[in-house]
C-alpha positions as CSV (number, residue, x, y, z in Angstrom):
1,M,0.0,0.2,0.0
2,R,1.2,3.5,-0.8
3,K,2.2,5.8,2.2
4,R,0.0,8.9,2.5
5,L,1.0,12.3,4.7
6,A,-0.9,12.4,7.7
7,K,-2.6,15.7,6.3
8,P,-3.5,15.2,2.3
9,L,-2.1,18.0,0.0
10,F,-5.7,18.8,-1.2
11,S,-8.9,19.0,0.7
12,S,-11.2,20.3,-2.3
13,V,-10.6,19.9,-6.0
14,L,-12.5,21.9,-8.8
15,C,-11.9,21.0,-12.4
16,P,-13.6,23.4,-14.9
17,V,-14.7,21.4,-18.0
18,D,-16.0,22.4,-21.3
19,F,-17.0,19.3,-22.7
20,S,-13.8,18.6,-24.7
21,N,-11.6,15.9,-25.2
22,H,-8.9,18.0,-23.5
23,S,-11.2,18.4,-20.7
24,A,-12.4,15.0,-20.2
25,A,-8.5,14.2,-19.6
26,A,-8.1,16.8,-17.3
27,L,-11.3,15.3,-15.4
28,R,-9.8,12.0,-15.1
29,F,-6.8,13.6,-13.5
30,A,-8.7,15.7,-11.5
31,G,-10.8,12.4,-10.1
32,A,-7.5,10.8,-9.3
33,A,-6.0,13.5,-7.4
34,A,-9.4,13.5,-5.5
35,R,-9.7,10.0,-4.5
36,R,-6.1,9.9,-3.3
37,A,-6.6,12.8,-1.0
38,R,-10.3,11.6,-0.3
39,A,-11.4,14.9,-1.2
40,P,-14.8,16.3,-2.6
41,L,-14.4,17.2,-6.5
42,K,-16.7,20.1,-7.8
43,V,-17.1,20.1,-11.6
44,L,-17.8,23.5,-13.4
45,Y,-18.8,24.5,-16.4
46,V,-19.1,28.3,-17.4
47,D,-21.6,29.2,-20.2
48,D,-20.4,32.0,-22.6
49,P,-22.8,35.0,-22.1
50,L,-23.2,35.6,-26.0
51,L,-24.3,31.7,-26.4
52,V,-26.3,32.1,-23.7
53,A,-28.2,35.1,-25.1
54,A,-28.5,33.3,-28.2
55,A,-30.0,30.4,-26.8
56,A,-32.4,32.3,-24.3
57,A,-34.5,33.2,-27.8
58,A,-35.2,29.7,-28.2
59,Y,-35.1,28.3,-24.7
60,D,-36.5,29.5,-21.2
61,E,-33.3,30.6,-19.3
62,R,-34.4,28.2,-16.2
63,A,-34.6,25.3,-18.8
64,L,-31.3,26.1,-20.4
65,G,-29.4,25.8,-16.8
66,A,-31.2,22.6,-16.3
67,A,-30.1,21.2,-19.6
68,S,-26.5,22.5,-18.8
69,E,-26.5,20.3,-15.7
70,R,-27.9,17.5,-17.3
71,E,-25.1,17.6,-19.8
72,L,-22.6,18.4,-17.1
73,R,-23.4,15.1,-15.3
74,R,-23.5,12.8,-18.2
75,F,-20.4,14.1,-19.3
76,V,-18.7,13.4,-16.0
77,S,-20.3,9.8,-16.0
78,S,-18.8,9.3,-19.5
79,S,-15.5,10.3,-18.5
80,L,-14.6,9.3,-15.1
81,P,-14.4,5.4,-14.5
82,P,-17.3,3.6,-12.3
83,A,-15.1,3.1,-9.4
84,A,-14.3,6.8,-9.3
85,I,-18.0,7.9,-9.4
86,R,-18.8,5.8,-6.6
87,E,-16.0,7.0,-4.4
88,I,-15.7,10.7,-4.9
89,R,-18.3,12.9,-3.5
90,T,-18.7,15.1,-6.8
91,T,-20.8,18.2,-7.1
92,F,-21.9,20.5,-10.2
93,A,-22.1,23.9,-10.8
94,T,-22.4,26.2,-13.9
95,A,-21.6,29.7,-14.1
96,L,-22.1,32.5,-16.7
97,G,-19.2,34.8,-17.9
98,K,-15.6,34.8,-19.2
99,P,-14.0,31.2,-18.5
100,A,-10.9,32.2,-16.3
101,R,-12.7,35.1,-14.5
102,E,-15.5,32.8,-13.0
103,I,-12.9,29.8,-12.2
104,L,-10.9,32.2,-10.1
105,R,-13.9,33.4,-8.6
106,T,-15.4,29.9,-7.8
107,V,-12.0,29.0,-6.1
108,E,-12.0,32.1,-3.6
109,R,-15.9,31.6,-3.0
110,S,-15.6,28.1,-2.4
111,G,-12.1,27.5,-1.1
112,H,-11.2,24.9,-3.3
113,D,-7.2,24.3,-3.1
114,L,-6.5,22.4,-6.1
115,V,-7.5,23.6,-9.6
116,V,-7.1,20.8,-12.6
117,V,-7.2,22.2,-16.0
118,G,-6.6,20.8,-19.7
119,T,-4.6,22.7,-22.1
120,K,-5.0,22.9,-25.9
121,G,-1.2,23.3,-27.0
122,L,0.9,25.6,-28.5
123,N,0.3,27.5,-31.6
124,G,3.6,27.6,-33.4
125,A,6.9,26.7,-32.0
126,R,7.5,28.3,-28.5
127,R,4.4,30.6,-29.1
128,L,1.8,30.7,-26.1
129,L,-1.8,30.8,-26.5
130,L,-1.6,33.9,-24.3
131,G,-5.6,34.6,-24.3
132,S,-6.2,30.8,-23.5
133,T,-8.1,30.2,-20.3
134,T,-5.2,27.9,-18.9
135,S,-2.5,30.5,-19.3
136,E,-4.6,33.2,-17.3
137,I,-5.2,30.8,-14.6
138,L,-1.4,30.1,-14.2
139,R,-0.9,34.1,-14.2
140,R,-3.3,34.7,-11.4
141,A,-4.1,31.6,-9.5
142,R,-3.4,31.8,-5.6
143,V,-3.7,27.8,-5.3
144,P,-2.2,25.0,-6.8
145,V,-3.0,24.2,-10.5
146,L,-2.6,20.9,-11.9
147,A,-2.3,21.4,-15.4
148,V,-2.7,18.3,-18.1
149,P,-0.9,18.6,-21.5
150,P,-2.5,17.7,-24.8
151,A,-0.6,14.6,-25.2
152,E,-2.8,12.9,-22.1
153,V,-5.7,13.3,-24.3
154,V,-4.5,10.2,-26.5
155,R,-3.0,8.5,-23.8
156,S,-5.9,8.3,-21.4
157,R,-8.6,8.8,-23.8
158,R,-11.8,6.8,-22.0
159,T,-9.4,5.2,-19.7
160,A,-8.7,5.6,-16.2
161,V,-5.7,7.6,-14.8
162,P,-3.2,4.6,-13.4
163,A,-3.4,4.0,-9.5
164,S,0.2,4.3,-9.5
165,W,0.2,7.9,-11.3
166,P,2.5,9.7,-11.1
167,G,4.9,6.6,-11.0
168,G,8.4,6.4,-9.1
169,T,9.7,9.9,-10.0
170,V,8.7,13.5,-9.6
171,V,10.4,16.3,-11.4
172,A,10.9,19.9,-9.8
173,A,12.1,22.7,-11.8
174,I,14.1,25.0,-9.4
175,E,15.3,28.5,-10.0
176,L,18.5,29.2,-7.7
177,G,18.3,32.0,-5.1
178,S,16.3,33.4,-2.4
179,R,13.4,31.3,-2.7
180,A,15.2,28.0,-3.6
181,L,14.9,26.3,-0.4
182,D,11.3,26.8,0.1
183,D,10.7,25.6,-3.8
184,V,12.5,22.3,-2.8
185,R,10.8,21.7,0.2
186,R,7.2,22.0,-1.4
187,A,8.2,20.1,-4.1
188,A,9.6,17.4,-1.6
189,D,6.1,17.5,0.1
190,V,4.6,16.6,-3.2
191,A,6.8,13.7,-4.0
192,R,6.5,12.4,-0.6
193,W,2.9,12.7,-0.5
194,F,2.9,10.5,-3.8
195,D,5.7,8.2,-2.4
196,A,7.9,9.1,-5.1
197,A,11.7,9.9,-5.7
198,L,12.4,13.7,-6.6
199,V,14.8,14.7,-9.3
200,L,15.7,18.6,-8.9
201,V,16.5,20.4,-12.2
202,H,18.1,23.6,-12.7
203,V,18.8,25.3,-16.3
204,V,21.7,27.7,-17.0
205,P,20.1,29.6,-20.0
206,V,22.4,30.2,-23.0
207,P,22.5,33.9,-23.8
208,A,22.4,35.2,-27.2
209,T,25.8,36.2,-28.1
210,P,26.7,39.0,-30.7
211,S,29.1,37.6,-33.5
212,W,31.5,40.5,-32.4
213,V,31.9,38.9,-28.9
214,S,35.1,37.1,-28.8
215,S,35.4,36.4,-24.8
216,D,35.1,32.5,-24.3
217,I,31.4,32.1,-23.7
218,D,31.9,28.3,-23.7
219,A,34.1,28.2,-20.5
220,L,31.6,30.8,-18.9
221,L,28.8,28.6,-19.4
222,R,30.3,25.6,-18.1
223,A,31.7,27.5,-14.9
224,K,28.1,28.5,-14.3
225,C,26.7,24.9,-14.8
226,R,29.6,23.6,-11.8
227,R,28.5,26.7,-9.4
228,A,24.9,25.7,-10.2
229,E,25.1,22.1,-9.4
230,R,26.9,22.9,-6.3
231,A,24.2,25.2,-5.4
232,L,21.4,22.8,-6.0
233,D,23.1,19.9,-4.2
234,Q,22.8,22.1,-1.4
235,T,19.2,22.6,-1.4
236,R,18.6,19.1,-0.8
237,T,18.7,19.5,2.6
238,A,15.4,20.7,2.4
239,A,14.1,17.7,1.0
240,S,14.1,15.5,4.3
241,G,13.0,12.0,3.9
242,V,12.8,12.1,0.0
243,S,15.1,10.5,-2.4
244,T,16.7,13.0,-4.1
245,S,19.1,13.5,-6.8
246,V,19.8,16.9,-8.9
247,V,20.4,17.6,-12.6
248,V,21.8,20.9,-14.3
249,R,21.4,21.5,-17.6
250,L,22.5,24.3,-20.2
251,G,19.8,25.5,-22.9
252,Y,16.2,26.9,-23.2
253,P,14.6,26.4,-19.6
254,P,11.3,24.9,-21.0
255,D,12.9,22.4,-23.4
256,E,15.4,21.2,-20.9
257,I,12.9,20.7,-18.4
258,A,10.7,18.6,-20.4
259,A,13.6,16.6,-21.4
260,V,14.6,15.6,-17.8
261,A,11.3,14.7,-17.4
262,A,11.1,12.4,-20.2
263,E,14.4,11.1,-19.4
264,Q,13.4,10.1,-15.9
265,K,9.7,8.8,-16.9
266,A,8.5,11.0,-14.6
267,G,4.7,11.3,-14.2
268,L,4.6,14.7,-12.9
269,I,6.6,17.9,-13.1
270,V,6.3,20.5,-10.3
271,M,7.0,24.1,-10.9
272,S,6.7,27.3,-8.9
273,L,4.7,30.3,-10.4
274,R,6.2,33.8,-9.9
275,G,5.4,37.2,-10.1
276,R,6.0,39.6,-12.9
277,S,9.6,38.3,-13.4
278,G,8.6,34.6,-13.8
279,L,10.5,31.7,-13.6
280,F,14.2,31.4,-15.3
281,G,13.4,34.9,-16.7
282,E,10.2,34.1,-18.5
283,P,7.1,36.3,-18.0
284,A,4.8,34.9,-15.3
285,G,3.5,31.6,-16.0
286,S,4.9,31.3,-19.4
287,C,7.6,28.9,-18.7
288,T,5.4,26.7,-16.5
289,Y,2.9,26.9,-19.8
290,Q,5.3,25.8,-22.1
291,V,6.9,22.5,-20.4
292,L,3.0,22.0,-20.1
293,C,2.6,22.2,-23.9
294,L,5.5,20.0,-24.6
295,G,3.4,17.1,-23.4
296,V,5.5,15.0,-21.5
297,A,3.7,14.9,-17.9
298,P,1.1,17.0,-16.2
299,V,2.5,20.1,-14.2
300,L,1.7,20.8,-11.0
301,A,2.2,24.6,-10.6
302,L,2.6,25.9,-7.0
303,P,1.4,29.4,-6.3
304,D,3.9,32.2,-5.2
305,S,3.7,31.9,-1.4
306,R,5.1,35.6,-0.9
307,K,1.8,37.1,-2.8
308,G,-0.8,35.3,-0.7
309,G,-0.8,32.0,-2.7
310,R,-2.4,29.3,-0.9
311,G,-1.0,25.7,-0.7
């Protein structure tokens, strides 16, 4: 039997859906998290005001709301395995408005401490869907967000998430600095709860070097990698009781984080959300979103604890 922390990481799970295959995959992971934590699951559908206004011409508003809830229940019953439906205390809710705003409002109003969302992917190499619901939630969330990549839509279509998920390894991206120990400590809590080993990853970005610069950039980068490896190794003290290893890579952070997760066969990537400066110099939430869209594994994004984040 897999070990659990005395206090579960999450006490209430929210999963917004839009009836797509992407949200069905996210719902299966939300169910897996809720079952493990023995936590209630709320499934939320946000109606677009324009669609509601158009439909209201043909349907009574109350009847339209009832129809939405019936479809929501049908979607859940067709997406989750029967065992999960029996074991999880599931509630249903609908809202009217912009999806990201209503999702975050529901989190604050109902006190959920985990949001599980799907992702539709990138529009071109390394280009973010900046207007997408998922990226906005990552920028603004004050609770942990478990984001499910597009590849999981294919891998988990109509099937349950394995009971062994995330498997034996969790990968955590760590930016060295004043908050590194806190990030390692929180990632270790996740790995410990899942009874998994923890791989700490730091990426030294490669600068864009003008052709006229003649200094030995390679030697400088190698020295930075050695210093980073020593510093990252020292953070392992914050991962008490968890089998921990460190990896330092040179390159573009989202690509290298995803590559390490693939090499380690990790079932979960843990990343910390930052303020305006973001992680590894990326805008807030964008590094997390790019790793997510590379499709290696679900990403658990932890909120910035210094900005009132919960969890």
